[in-house]
matplotlib code that plots the C-alpha trace (Angstrom):
import matplotlib.pyplot as plt

x = [0.0, 1.0, 3.5, 4.1, 5.4, 6.6, 9.2, 9.5, 9.4, 8.8, 9.5, 7.6, 7.5, 8.6, 7.5, 7.3, 6.8, 4.7, 5.6, 8.0, 8.7, 9.9, 11.1, 10.8, 13.2, 14.0, 13.8, 13.3, 14.0, 12.3, 12.3, 13.3, 12.3, 11.9, 11.7, 9.3, 10.1, 12.6, 13.1, 14.4, 16.2, 15.7, 17.7, 18.5, 18.4, 17.7, 19.2, 17.2, 17.2, 18.1, 17.0, 16.9, 16.6, 17.0, 16.7, 18.1, 17.6, 20.7, 21.2, 21.8, 21.7, 20.9, 18.4, 19.3, 18.0, 16.3, 13.7, 12.3, 9.8, 8.6, 8.1, 6.0, 3.8, 3.3, 2.4, -0.1, -1.7, -1.9, -3.5, -6.1, -6.9, -7.2, -9.6, -11.7, -12.0, -12.8, -15.6, -17.1, -17.2, -19.3]
y = [0.0, 3.6, 2.5, 4.6, 2.9, 5.0, 2.5, 1.9, -1.8, -4.2, -7.8, -10.9, -12.2, -9.0, -8.4, -4.7, -3.7, -1.0, 2.7, 2.2, 4.6, 3.2, 6.4, 7.2, 5.5, 2.8, -0.8, -3.9, -7.3, -10.6, -12.3, -9.4, -8.2, -4.5, -4.1, -1.8, 1.9, 1.6, 4.4, 3.2, 6.3, 7.3, 5.3, 2.5, -1.0, -3.8, -7.1, -10.4, -12.2, -9.0, -7.8, -3.9, -1.8, 1.8, 5.4, 5.6, 1.9, -0.2, -3.9, -5.5, -9.1, -11.7, -14.5, -18.0, -18.7, -21.8, -19.6, -18.5, -21.3, -20.3, -16.7, -17.9, -20.0, -17.2, -14.8, -17.3, -17.7, -13.9, -13.5, -16.1, -14.5, -11.1, -12.5, -14.1, -10.9, -9.0, -11.5, -11.3, -7.5, -7.5]
z = [0.0, -0.6, -3.2, -6.3, -9.5, -12.4, -13.7, -17.4, -16.7, -13.8, -14.5, -13.6, -10.0, -8.4, -4.8, -4.0, -0.4, 1.2, 1.0, -1.9, -4.8, -8.2, -9.9, -13.6, -16.0, -13.4, -14.5, -12.3, -13.8, -12.9, -9.5, -7.3, -3.8, -3.2, 0.6, 2.5, 2.3, -0.6, -3.1, -6.4, -7.9, -11.6, -14.1, -11.7, -13.2, -10.8, -12.1, -11.8, -8.4, -6.5, -3.1, -2.8, 0.3, 1.4, 0.4, -2.2, -3.0, -3.1, -4.0, -0.6, -1.7, -4.3, -4.3, -5.4, -8.9, -7.6, -5.8, -9.2, -9.2, -5.7, -6.9, -9.9, -7.6, -5.2, -8.0, -9.4, -6.0, -5.5, -8.9, -8.2, -4.9, -6.6, -9.3, -6.6, -4.7, -7.9, -8.8, -5.3, -5.5, -8.7]

ax = plt.figure().add_subplot(projection="3d")
ax.plot(x, y, z, "-o")
ax.set_aspect("equal")
plt.show()
């Protein structure tokens, strides 16, 4: 919540925390975690499997590539939950 995304691109299976700002011209690749309160500065490129934190955002770690499948499964579950909530609101 309270997150502002102006990136030119956000990849698949990206988890963006609360109170984040993804500035214009920034790019976030697949399977990344943007932690709560992070501000991604303009023109920053976040490589795949990265963990980003801070103001301004900095890469503070990498995720093992084997967790990519877990991210996909989590995204599918989140999407199905979203669709169910949307259908119930109609």
